C-alpha positions in Angstrom: -11.8 -8.8 -32.4 -10.6 -7.7 -29.5 -6.6 -7.5 -28.8 -5.4 -9.6 -25.9 -3.1 -7.5 -23.5 1.0 -8.7 -23.3 2.2 -8.6 -20.0 3.9 -5.0 -21.0 0.5 -3.5 -21.6 -1.0 -4.6 -18.2 -1.2 -1.7 -15.8 -0.3 -2.3 -11.8 -3.5 -3.5 -10.7 -3.6 -5.9 -13.8 0.1 -6.7 -13.6 -0.4 -8.0 -9.3 -4.0 -10.1 -10.7 -2.0 -12.2 -13.4 0.8 -12.6 -10.6 -1.9 -13.9 -8.3 -3.6 -16.3 -11.1 -0.3 -18.0 -11.7 0.1 -18.0 -7.9 -3.3 -20.1 -7.8 -2.0 -22.2 -10.7 0.6 -23.4 -8.8 -1.1 -23.5 -5.5 -3.7 -25.9 -7.3 -1.0 -27.9 -8.5 0.9 -28.0 -5.4 -1.7 -28.4 -3.1 -1.2 -25.5 -1.1 -3.5 -24.3 1.7 -4.6 -20.5 1.4 -6.4 -18.8 4.2 -6.4 -14.8 4.0 -8.4 -12.9 6.7 -9.5 -9.3 5.9 -10.5 -7.5 9.3 -10.8 -3.8 10.0 -13.3 -0.8 10.9 -16.7 -0.7 9.1 -16.3 1.1 5.5 -12.5 0.4 5.8 -12.5 -1.1 2.5 -12.7 -4.8 2.4 -15.2 -5.6 0.2 -13.7 -3.7 -2.5 -10.6 -5.3 -1.9 -11.8 -9.0 -2.1 -13.5 -7.8 -5.4 -10.5 -7.2 -6.8 -8.6 -10.0 -5.4 -10.8 -12.7 -6.5 -11.8 -10.9 -9.8 -9.7 -13.4 -12.1 -9.0 -16.2 -10.0 -10.8 -19.7 -10.1 -14.2 -19.9 -9.0 -13.7 -23.5 -8.0 -10.7 -22.8 -6.0 -11.5 -19.9 -4.2 -14.2 -19.3 -1.5 -15.2 -16.0 -0.1 -16.8 -16.3 3.4 -18.5 -13.6 5.1 -21.0 -15.3 8.0 -23.9 -14.0 9.6 -24.5 -13.8 13.2 -24.4 -17.0 15.0 -27.3 -18.9 15.5 -28.9 -20.1 18.8 -27.1 -23.7 17.9 -23.8 -22.1 17.1 -23.7 -19.6 20.0 -23.6 -23.0 22.0 -20.5 -24.5 20.2 -16.8 -23.9 20.8 -16.3 -20.4 19.2 -14.0 -21.5 16.4 -16.5 -24.3 15.4 -18.1 -22.9 12.9 -15.0 -21.3 11.2 -13.4 -24.8 11.0 -15.9 -25.8 8.2 -14.7 -23.3 6.1 -11.3 -23.9 6.3 -9.3 -25.0 2.8 -8.6 -27.9 1.4 -5.6 -28.4 -0.3 -5.0 -26.2 -3.7 -7.6 -24.1 -2.2 -7.6 -20.1 -1.4 -10.3 -19.0 1.3 -11.0 -15.7 2.2 -12.7 -14.5 5.4 -14.5 -11.2 5.0 -14.6 -10.8 8.7 -13.5 -13.9 10.8 -13.1 -15.3 14.5 -11.8 -11.7 15.2 -15.4 -10.5 15.4 -14.8 -11.6 19.2 -11.8 -9.4 19.3 -13.5 -6.1 18.1 -17.3 -5.7 17.5 -18.4 -8.3 20.3 -17.1 -7.0 23.1 -17.7 -3.5 21.7 -21.4 -4.1 20.9 -21.6 -6.1 24.1 -22.4 -9.3 22.0 -20.2 -11.3 24.4 -18.9 -11.2 27.9 -15.9 -9.8 29.3 -14.8 -13.2 30.2 -15.5 -14.6 26.8 -13.4 -11.9 25.2 -10.5 -12.4 27.3 -10.6 -16.5 26.4 -10.7 -15.5 22.9 -7.8 -13.6 23.2 -5.7 -16.0 25.3 -6.5 -18.7 22.6 -6.6 -17.4 19.5 -2.8 -17.4 18.7 -2.7 -21.1 19.8 -5.8 -22.2 17.5 -3.7 -20.3 14.6 -0.6 -21.9 15.7 -2.2 -25.0 14.9 -3.5 -24.2 11.6 0.0 -23.1 10.5 1.4 -26.3 11.3 -1.0 -28.3 9.8 0.4 -26.4 6.2 -1.8 -23.3 6.5 -0.7 -20.2 4.8 -2.4 -18.1 7.0 -2.6 -14.3 6.1 -4.0 -11.3 8.4 -4.8 -8.1 6.8 -6.4 -5.3 9.4 -7.5 -2.3 7.2 -7.5 0.8 8.7 -9.4 4.2 7.9 -9.4 7.7 9.2 -12.6 8.6 11.1 -13.6 11.5 8.8 -13.3 8.9 5.5 -15.3 6.5 7.3 -18.0 9.1 8.1 -18.0 10.0 4.3 -18.2 6.6 3.2 -20.7 5.6 5.7 -22.9 8.4 4.5 -22.7 7.2 0.6 -24.3 3.6 1.9 -27.2 5.6 2.9 -27.3 8.2 -0.1 -26.2 5.8 -3.0 -29.0 3.7 -4.0 -26.3 1.0 -5.3 -24.2 1.1 -1.7 -27.5 0.5 0.2 -27.1 -3.3 0.8 -23.8 -2.6 2.6 -25.5 -0.4 5.1 -26.0 -2.2 8.7 -27.6 -1.3 11.8 -24.3 -1.3 13.2 -22.9 1.4 11.1 -23.9 4.6 13.4 -22.1 2.7 16.2 -19.1 2.8 14.1 -18.9 6.7 14.7 -20.1 6.8 18.0 -17.7 4.1 19.3 -14.9 5.2 17.3 -13.0 5.6 20.7 -13.8 1.8 22.1 -13.3 0.2 18.4 -9.9 2.0 18.5 -8.9 0.8 22.4 -10.3 -2.8 21.1 -8.0 -2.9 18.0 -5.1 -2.1 19.9 -5.5 -4.7 22.4 -6.4 -7.3 19.4 -3.4 -6.5 17.7 -0.9 -6.4 20.7 -2.3 -9.8 22.1 -2.9 -11.4 18.7 0.3 -10.5 16.6 2.5 -13.7 16.7 5.5 -15.0 15.0 3.4 -17.7 13.3 0.3 -15.6 12.6 1.4 -12.2 12.5 -0.7 -9.1 11.3 -0.2 -6.7 8.1 -1.8 -3.2 8.7 -3.3 -1.4 5.6 -3.5 2.5 5.7 -6.7 2.5 3.5 -8.3 6.0 3.1 -7.0 5.9 -0.6 -8.7 2.8 -1.8 -6.7 2.7 -4.9 -3.5 2.8 -3.7 -4.7 0.4 -0.8 -5.9 -2.5 -3.2 -2.8 -2.2 -5.0 -0.7 -2.5 -2.3 -2.8 -5.4 -0.8 -2.5 -7.6 -3.9 1.2 -7.1 -4.0 1.6 -8.1 -0.6 -0.7 -11.3 -1.1 2.0 -12.2 -4.4 5.0 -12.1 -2.3 3.2 -14.1 0.7 1.7 -16.5 -1.5 3.7 -16.7 -4.7 7.0 -18.4 -5.4 9.8 -16.8 -6.0 9.9 -16.7 -9.7 6.0 -15.4 -9.9 6.5 -12.8 -7.2 9.6 -11.1 -8.7 7.1 -9.7 -11.3 5.2 -7.6 -9.4 6.9 -4.4 -7.2 6.9 -4.7 -3.9 3.7 -2.9 -1.6 4.1 0.8 -1.0 5.2 0.5 3.1 3.0 3.8 3.2 0.1 1.9 2.8 1.1 -1.7 4.2 3.0 -2.3 6.7 3.9 -5.5 9.3 2.4 -4.3 12.6 4.8 -3.4 15.4 3.7 -2.2 19.0 4.9 1.7 17.9 2.2 1.6 15.0 -0.3 2.4 17.8 1.1 5.8 19.2 3.2 7.0 16.0 0.4 8.0 13.6 0.3 5.0 11.6 -3.0 3.6 12.7 -5.9 6.0 13.4 -6.8 7.2 16.6 
């Protein structure tokens, strides 16, 4: 017979996951609506962090959304329309593995949208997110950052490790070739879409284990009532920090 761990026997990651389970129980009881946006460079560790996040959460009350490229019909819709149908109802946690912020990074860099469409998005997105927050959505936006060297290493693993082959994408090569363009798009996106009601939190994720743990701790603090949040340590500011303009030039975000 396996022995059940007590709270005192749990490691730091398990303790954070347990707190998230308790936080979700409260959310389901209260009808809290939680929306978590994961954005970042290719191979920044979004998939692995999300796996740790949802590992012990309720399947019925948790949804991970990773949309494919838009159909012809969707391209003719209001830009945010295909995302709206996936927003959380009361008691749900919805996680976007990439989101409407495709139009803040991938699309302009790769030429998948026009400069006018990009500008319209940057102008309108904080208003849209403000409406979500006013409607009662707890909105959390995470930018996962990774160094150029570490990204190259992880992208190479996608092509050499058969267990990671499904992670590979035709856009992988562009991630390195257009590094500077992605940096410029990121900088403009963070500057213009960081708002009091919908702020960005940045994650330095070269060290994936430390980054994941700090993300989970941050989410506990953001979602959980105080009596649950106090059961885990604060996120390490070396890895997770609120965005501010100085981060674009002081070395906290990769150039």
